C-alpha positions in Angstrom: -94.6 174.3 4.8 -93.5 174.3 8.5 -92.3 177.4 10.2 -91.8 176.0 13.7 -88.6 173.9 14.1 -89.4 171.1 16.5 -85.7 170.7 17.3 -86.1 173.9 19.3 -89.6 173.1 20.5 -89.2 169.7 21.9 -92.4 167.6 22.3 -92.5 165.3 25.3 -94.6 162.3 25.5 -98.0 163.2 26.9 -97.8 166.9 26.1 -100.9 168.8 25.3 -100.1 171.1 22.4 -102.3 174.0 21.0 -101.9 175.4 17.5 -103.7 178.8 17.8 -104.9 180.0 14.4 -104.1 176.6 12.9 -105.5 177.4 9.5 -105.5 174.3 7.2 -103.5 172.3 9.8 -99.8 172.5 8.8 -98.5 172.8 12.4 -101.1 170.9 14.4 -100.7 167.9 12.1 -96.9 168.2 12.1 -97.0 168.3 15.9 -99.2 165.2 16.0 -96.8 163.4 13.6 -93.7 164.6 15.5 -94.6 163.3 19.0 -96.8 161.1 21.2 -99.0 164.0 22.2 -102.5 165.5 22.2 -102.5 168.0 19.4 -105.4 170.6 19.2 -105.9 173.2 16.5 -108.1 176.2 16.9 -109.3 178.6 14.2 -112.1 181.0 13.4 -112.5 179.8 9.8 -114.7 176.7 9.5 -113.6 176.1 5.9 -109.9 175.9 7.0 -110.8 173.6 9.8 -112.6 171.3 7.4 -109.5 171.2 5.2 -107.3 170.5 8.2 -109.6 167.6 9.2 -109.4 166.2 5.7 -105.6 166.5 5.5 -105.3 164.8 8.9 -106.9 161.6 7.6 -103.6 160.5 6.0 -101.7 160.9 9.2 -104.2 159.4 11.7 -102.7 156.8 14.0 -106.0 155.7 15.5 -104.4 152.6 17.2 -101.7 154.7 19.0 -103.1 155.3 22.5 -100.4 157.9 23.1 -101.7 160.3 20.4 -104.8 162.3 20.1 -106.0 165.0 17.6 -108.7 167.6 17.7 -109.9 170.8 16.0 -112.1 173.5 17.4 -113.8 176.6 16.1 -112.9 179.3 18.6 -112.0 183.0 19.1 -108.3 183.6 20.0 -109.5 186.5 22.2 -111.6 184.2 24.4 -110.3 180.6 24.2 -112.5 177.9 25.6 -109.7 176.4 27.8 -109.0 176.5 31.5 -105.9 178.3 32.9 -102.7 176.3 32.6 -104.2 173.8 30.2 -101.3 173.3 27.7 -97.7 172.3 27.7 -96.9 174.0 24.4 -98.6 176.7 22.3 -97.8 177.6 18.7 -99.0 180.8 17.1 -97.6 181.0 13.6 -98.3 183.8 11.2 -101.5 184.8 13.1 -100.8 187.9 15.2 -100.4 190.2 12.3 -104.0 189.5 11.3 -105.6 190.3 14.7 -106.5 193.9 15.7 -106.1 193.3 19.5 -103.1 190.9 19.3 -102.0 191.9 22.8 -105.1 190.3 24.2 -104.3 187.1 22.3 -100.8 187.1 23.9 -102.5 187.4 27.3 -104.8 184.5 26.5 -101.7 182.4 25.5 -100.1 183.2 28.8 -103.3 182.2 30.7 -103.7 178.8 29.1 -100.0 177.8 29.1 -98.7 175.9 32.0 -95.8 177.4 34.0 -92.6 176.1 32.4 -94.5 175.5 29.1 -93.1 176.6 25.8 -94.5 179.1 23.4 -93.5 179.6 19.7 -94.5 182.8 17.9 -93.8 183.6 14.3 -94.7 186.7 12.3 -93.6 188.2 9.0 -90.1 189.7 9.2 -90.2 193.5 9.0 -88.1 194.4 6.0 -89.4 191.9 3.5 -92.9 192.8 4.7 -92.2 196.5 4.2 -91.3 195.8 0.5 -94.6 194.0 0.0 -96.5 196.9 1.5 -94.6 199.4 -0.7 -95.3 197.4 -3.9 -99.0 196.8 -3.3 -101.5 198.5 -1.1 -104.0 195.7 -1.9 -101.6 193.1 -0.3 -102.4 194.3 3.2 -105.8 195.8 2.6 -107.6 192.6 1.4 -110.1 191.0 3.8 -108.2 189.1 6.4 -104.9 190.7 5.4 -102.0 191.9 7.5 -102.9 194.8 9.8 -99.4 195.7 11.0 -95.7 195.2 10.4 -94.0 193.8 13.5 -90.6 194.8 14.7 -89.3 191.5 16.1 -87.4 193.1 19.0 -90.6 195.0 20.2 -92.8 191.9 20.0 -90.1 189.9 21.8 -90.0 192.5 24.6 -93.8 192.5 24.8 -94.0 188.8 25.2 -91.2 188.8 27.8 -93.1 191.4 29.8 -95.9 188.9 30.2 -93.5 186.6 32.1 -91.8 184.6 29.4 -88.1 183.8 29.0 -86.9 184.1 25.4 -84.5 181.3 24.4 -84.1 181.1 20.6 -84.8 182.9 17.4 -84.4 182.0 13.7 -85.7 183.0 10.3 -87.6 180.9 7.8 -88.8 180.8 4.1 -86.2 182.9 2.4 -87.2 181.4 -1.0 -90.7 182.8 -0.5 -89.7 186.4 -0.1 -89.0 187.0 -3.8 -92.2 185.2 -4.7 -94.3 187.6 -2.6 -92.5 190.6 -4.0 -93.4 189.5 -7.5 -97.0 188.9 -6.5 -97.2 192.4 -5.0 -95.4 194.0 -8.0 -97.9 192.4 -10.4 -100.8 192.3 -8.0 -103.6 192.9 -10.6 -102.0 190.3 -13.0 -100.6 187.8 -10.6 -102.8 184.9 -11.8 -101.5 185.3 -15.4 -98.0 186.6 -15.0 -95.6 183.9 -16.4 -92.7 184.8 -14.0 -95.0 184.3 -11.0 -96.3 181.0 -12.4 -92.8 179.7 -13.0 -91.6 180.7 -9.5 -94.7 179.0 -8.0 -93.7 175.8 -9.8 -90.3 176.1 -8.4 -91.7 176.5 -4.8 -94.0 173.5 -5.3 -91.1 171.4 -6.5 -89.0 172.5 -3.5 -91.9 171.6 -1.1 -92.6 168.2 -2.6 -89.2 167.0 -3.5 -87.1 168.8 -0.9 -83.9 168.7 -3.0 -80.6 169.2 -1.1 -79.7 172.2 -3.3 -82.8 174.2 -2.4 -82.7 173.1 1.3 -79.1 174.3 1.5 -79.8 177.5 -0.4 -82.7 178.4 1.8 -80.8 177.6 5.0 -78.0 179.9 3.9 -80.4 182.7 2.8 -82.7 182.6 5.8 -80.7 184.9 8.1 -80.7 187.6 5.4 -83.8 187.0 3.3 -86.1 184.9 5.6 -89.7 186.0 5.2 -90.7 184.9 8.8 -89.0 185.5 12.1 -89.6 182.7 14.6 -89.2 183.2 18.3 -89.3 180.6 21.2 -90.2 181.3 24.8 -90.6 179.5 28.1 -93.3 180.7 30.6 -91.8 181.5 33.9 -92.6 179.2 36.8 -93.9 180.6 40.1 -91.2 181.8 42.4 
């Protein structure tokens, strides 16, 4: 389930792209498939990195000399990369989990080349507020969400680091009701028939991508989208 739209985050041949907090690999693998680039994913969770490596096997183009793929176990607060190392950086659904997210933004600014692109996505405020209101456990589980971002404030914070904002959209509208249901029946979510049925619907949508649900979600995203996705360009030296 991709959140980044590569139509707005164009990958050029030879780009070096970092997926920061790559999890099980959805964006780092998608970037590798999308362009002739070097795609690198970083995460703290070794289990997630192992899953990402396994999933990558089906997409590996070992004979394509213009593509490369790598994964690393590293801390977002102290990335093992030199200044100005990457042409593109993705940080999707990560910042809400990190106590000192401002330090992560500074690390992103440090490793991104001048003129490079940065895509940040976080849970949208009002759908997230409903989740928090329905279930305290939703955001108090280990590794859960530590804050609710107001997109305009996060955007300003990133711009203050020397980034130019150039696009915003919303994503995953069909997932908002699913998470509200999970939060409403948190203690019984594994057995609740409505949640099970909705999950089957989301899996069908993900696997088959029928025109009906794609059109429905696109129309609902501006109103109901669970994630807000913002795109920036790092300023070049004067």
